[in-house]
N, C-alpha and C positions, 0 to 999 in steps of 0.2 A: 501021069497023075502023081507019081512019087516025086518026079523031078520038079514039078510045079510047087509042091509042098516045101521042098528043100529051098527053092528060090525065095519063097515068101518068108521062110524062117530066117534066111540070110539077110534079107532086106530089113526085117524087124530088128534083128540084132544090130545091124549097122546104124539104124535110127536111134536105138537106145544108147549105143556107144557115143554117137555124135552128140546126143543131147546131154549126156553126163560129162563129156569132155569139153563142151562148149563154154564160152565166156559167161561171166555173171551178168553182163550187160549186152544189149543188142549188138549184133555184129556191125551195124552201120553207125554206131555212136563214135564220136570223135571229140577231142579236147580243144577247147578254145580259151584264150586268155581274157582277162578283164580289160575293158576298153580304157579305163583310167589307171592302168598299171604303172604308167610313167609318173603318176601323181602320188603313188604310195610313199609313206603311210598317209592314210586319210582318217580324219576324225569325223564323227557324225555331225558335228556342228557345221562342217564345211558343205554338206549336201542336204541341209534341212529342206524338207518338202514344202510345197506350196500349201496354202490353207485348204483343208479338205482331203489332202493326201494322207493316207494311213499306211501302217505296216502290218496289216492283217491282225493276228492275235498276239503280237509282241506286247508284253505288259508295259505300263508307263514307268516301271522301275528299271527298265533296261533301255539301252539304245537299240533302235530297230534299223535294219538295213534291207532295202528292197532292190533285188536284182531282176533284170529282164533279158531274155534271149530274144533279140529282135526277129521279127518275121511273123507270119500268120500262125496262130496257135494250133491250127490244123496241120501245119507243116513242120514246125519246129517245137521242140520241148527239151527241158532239162532232164538229164538222167542222173547226174550226181553233181553236187556243188561242194567244193572244199574251200573253206575260208580260215584265216588265222588272225587272231586278235592279240594285242598286247595291252593289258593283261587279259588272260582268258584262254589262250592256246588255240589249238586247231579244232574245227568243227566240220563234220561230214554230214551233209544234208541230202536226203533222198526222198523227202516228201515235199511236194510243191503245190503252188496255188494258195489261195484263190487269185484271180478267177479261173486260171487254167495252169497247165504245167509248163508254160514258158515264163512263169513268175516264181521267184524264189525269195525266201525271207530268212534272215539270220538275226540273232540277238546277241548283244555284248553288254559288258558292264558299262555303266555310265562313264563317259570320258575315255573309253578304250579306243585304240587306233587299229584300223585295218592294215595289216602288213602284207598280206598276200591273198589272192583269190584265183581259182581256176575252176572251170566247169567242163563236165562231160555232157554233150548234147547229141541229139539225133534229129535227122530231118534236114531239109534244104530249103532255101528260099526259092522264090519264083525263078524258073529257068534251070533248076537243079544245082544251084550254086550253094556251097557250104558256107556256114557262118564263119566270119573271121574273128569275132570277139563277142562277148556279152557285156551288158551295160549295168552300171550302178545307177538306178533310176533316181532314188532319193533316200534320205534317212529320216528317222523319227527320234530325235534326241529325247532322253528321259525327261519327264516333266515332274517326277516325284521329288518332293522336298524332304530333306532330312531335318528333323527337329533337333535343334542344338541341345547338347547335354548341359544341364544347368551346372554352373561352376559353384563349387562349394568353398565358402570362405569361413574361416574360424576366427572369431574375434573374442578376445578375453575382456569381458566388461570390467571397467575400472571400478574398484570398490568405492562405495560412497560412504563417507563418514559424516554423521550429523551429531552435533553435541548441543544439547539444550539444557539450560540451567535456569531455574527460576528461584529467585530469592526475595522473600517478602519480610524484611526485618521489621520488627516492631520495637520501638524504644519508648520509654517513659522516664521523665526526669522530674523529680519533685524536690523542692528545697523550702525549708521553713526556717530562715535565719531569725534569730532573736537578739536584740541588742539593748543594753542599758546605757544610761548617761555616763557611766564610768568607763565607757569604751571597751566593754567586754562583749565579745560575740561568740556565740557557739552555733555556727551554721552546721547544718546537717544536709547532706545530699545523698541521694541514692539513685543509681541508674541501673537499668537492666536491659540487656539486648538479647533477644532470642530469635535469630534468623531461622527461617524454615526453608527448606529446599525440597525439590522433587526427589523421589526415592532413588533415581538414577545417579544423583550426585549429592550425597548428604553433606551438610555443613554443620560442624559441631556448634553447639550453643554455649555462650559464655556470659557470665554475669559478674559485675564488678561494683564494689561500693567503697567509698572512702570519704574522708573529711578534709577540709582545707587546713593545713598546718599554719602555725605562726600567728594565730589570732586574727588574720585578715578576714574581712567579710567575703563570703563566697559570692561571686558574681552570678546572678541568676537572670531570669528574663526580665526583671523589673528593678529599677534603681530608687524606688520610693523610700526605703528606710534611710538611705544616705541623705537624701534631700530633706527629709523631716528633721534629722539631727542638725543639719546646717541651718535650717530655719529657726530651730530652738536656740541654737548658739547665738545667732544674730539678734534674736529677741532679748536674750539675757544681756548681751553687750549694750544694746540700746537702753534697756531698763537701768543698767548700772550707770551709764553716762547721764541719764536723766536725773537719777538720784544724786549723783555727784554735783550736777549743776544746781539743784535745789539747795543742797547743803551750803554751797559757796554763797548763794544769794542770802540764805538765812544768816550766815556769819557776817556778811557785809552789813546787813541791816541792824544787827545787834551791836 
């Protein structure tokens, strides 16, 4: 009885020790390379999926990558997937699906390139054969558009200068020449000019008055006085001539 108890205790201890010292992954897991390893580096645009193919929950702001471990999902599954992007660095993926654990997804920055990929898998294909590689099924390039940053341009408006001046001069000229038969004239003329302008550009007002020197008649808007004098002079000459003719006739008759 005592010996059997000791045996059970030894077996339990051995099991505990083996469980604590065992590997983190299943003992039958093994490493396989990427089938497209010879084509690395790879950009997402090179493996864009067909219409309707998605990359699970990878957001549209990222490039999505869909990997598959070929074989029946009941026989083969991913245990760990390690991928490296530039830029972005290395990613270790331990959660898989959907639809099952032989599907794996990774996300990268838009335009990043895949530079390496290796997977730890478990299980075998039909006939107990291990996998030789895993496959990059397709990608889902980012469809997000980045709004362009509006460019700022500074322009210095050219100063506009406007000058407006309004002048409404008013002038009046009056002349009242007077002349006698003895050819004496005393014309008088007065003129005044008082231009007015807007307050923005004042124009001084000026007035001037003066007489015509030398006894000459001031020339105004009408020449009627000069014509009248000429007519009177002609009439006097004609009367004198007529009187002279009559006197000569009277002398001849007497």
